[in-house]
MARRO-489297 format. One record per residue (C-alpha): x, y, z; residue in one letter. Coordinates in steps of 0.02 Angstrom, whole numbers, plus 50000, padded with zeros to 5 digits. Layout:
N
XYZA/...
***
This chain:
246
484224899050006M/485164891049861E/484754905749747D/485384917649879R/487034908249891K/487234909049702L/486884927549702T/488144930849841V/489444920249753R/489204930449593A/489474946449691V/491064939449769E/491704934349597R/491324951349523A/492284959449667L/493734947549638D/493774953649456I/493864971749508L/495254968049631M/496314960649489C/496564978849431F/497494983749590T/499104977349509K/498724979449325N/497954993749226N/497334982649085E/496974963949081L/496364951948949A/494934939648984L/496124925048995T/497254934249119E/495774938449233I/495124920549223A/496854914249272S/497044926449416L/495414921849500I/495364903649447G/493714903549352L/493214897449179H/493314910449042K/491444908849002S/491004913149183T/492204927849188V/491554934149020H/489784934649087R/490304944149240L/491354956249140L/489884959649025T/488824964349173T/490184975249248L/490444983649079E/488584987049061D/488574995449230Q/490125005849193G/491314997349315F/492474991149178V/492834996849000V/493374985448858R/494654991348731N/493924985648568K/495644985548483E/496614975448611T/495124966548689E/495814970848858K/494834977849006Y/495194992149123R/494225000449265L/492795011549212G/492225028849265L/490975021649386K/492405017149503I/493005035149495W/491245041049530E/491125030549686L/492825036249750S/492275054349739M/490975050649875H/492225044050003L/492105053550166S/493575065750153Q/493445070650335S/493855052650388D/495115048750251D/496915050650312P/497495051450132A/496575067950113I/496735074650289R/498635072350300L/499035078050122L/499475096250167P/500655090350306A/501465078050187M/501725091650058E/502575102550190A/503695088150240L/504155085250056R/504595103550036D/505675102950192R/506645087150153L/506575087749963G/506145069349940E/504595058849904T/503435056550053V/502215041850063S/500855035850178L/500505017150207Y/499145007050291L/499234988550336R/497994977150250D/498194959250306G/499914953150252A/500224968350142D/500474986650155R/499494998650043L/500135015549986R/498625026950008I/499495043549974Q/501115050249900A/501895067149871V/503235066249738Q/504905074849753S/505175089649643N/506985084849605Q/507445079249430G/508055062249488I/506795055449612R/505875040049665R/504095039949597V/502865032049718A/501215026549644Q/499645027749752V/498685011249769G/500205000049760V/500114984749870R/501774978149943L/502254963650058P/502594966250241L/504154955750235S/505304969250164V/505474988050168G/505555001250304A/503715005350306S/503274986750313S/504334983950465K/503654999350553V/501874993250529L/502324976250601V/503514982050741A/502184991950832F/500844978450826T/500554965550965P/501814951150977A/500464938150939A/500014946950779D/501824947450728Q/502054929050757E/500504925050657E/501244934550511L/502964926850527L/502304909150542N/501114910650394A/501364897550259A/501654910950126D/503094919750222W/504514921050094P/505934908850123E/507164922350071S/506774932550229V/507524924850387D/506254925550527R/507524927650670D/508374942150577V/506694950050545Y/506244948550731R/507874956950780Q/507524971050658Q/505804973550737L/506594974750910A/507814987850847E/506424997850766I/505424997650928L/506915004251022E/507365017950896K/505635022750841G/506015021950657Y/506605010150516A/507795012650370I/508015001750213S/509325003250078I/509004994049914E/508024981250014E/506534980249901R/507024991149752E/508784993149679P/509435010849696G/508095016149821A/508245020650006A/506925025150133A/506615029650314V/504925026650396S/504095030450561V/502415025850641P/500925037550653I/499945034150814F/498125039650828D/497435048150984R/497145031051062N/498975026351046G/498665013850907Q/499705012850746V/498635021250616A/499905021850472A/501715022550421A/502505038550358L/503955036350240S/505235046950151M/506125039050005S/507325043249862G/508885038049769P/510195029649878V/511485041549804T/510645055749898R/510055045450049L/511475035150122P/511155027350294A/511845042250391D/510715054550299T/509185043350329L/509565043250515R/509775062150517E/508065064050437H/507215051750557A/506875064650698P/506055076350572V/504895062450515L/504515057550694M/504005075450738E/502915076550582A/502115059550627A/501695065850800R/500805080950726E/499895070250601M/499335058650736G/498345072850815M/497385074950652M/496685057250642I/
***
């Protein structure tokens, strides 16, 4: 039983190492050890195994690690029929072509939102949205959409969590959620990122549950509040159509 616990712990630690690369493309041994709170010798042994199996690659010049081709190989075997990032891509591209701005798709993952798909604007000045980025639920139009349409008990658990940022007033946030529920969409202007504006709407699946948040974003110079509100009905209609696909 003890050997089994040690084996499971080693797997958990190896997965923790891989998850470090969700926010950084390359990391040094000391950086990884600091991020997951383990001694460098332990992390080095795990990295050696991951490197041998092709899950990470070490840059011999910088001595930094990055994800290996084995990760890409695994991702190619994801079920495309069940993956909303794949299934909704054509509809997202059509929406981008209609509105001329970057369109993104987000899922909630615990206390974060994860961008699982993005279609970049073709305009010279645009907001570039990277797929795989993890963002907090405390700020941003898409974050509030994902929270607003969840049960009240779930909202309160999030708001009362110890890691809720002190800079975000809980009562103001609750009021914003109520307004989003009434209107059916959320807008944000330079709330998370200077110079950026966004409007977001929920995508409901066939069971009436929030499956994702659909967002359009771009420079605030092109997307003042009035323009965001004008685009909201277009996003809501697109979201209704997307909801029938998942």
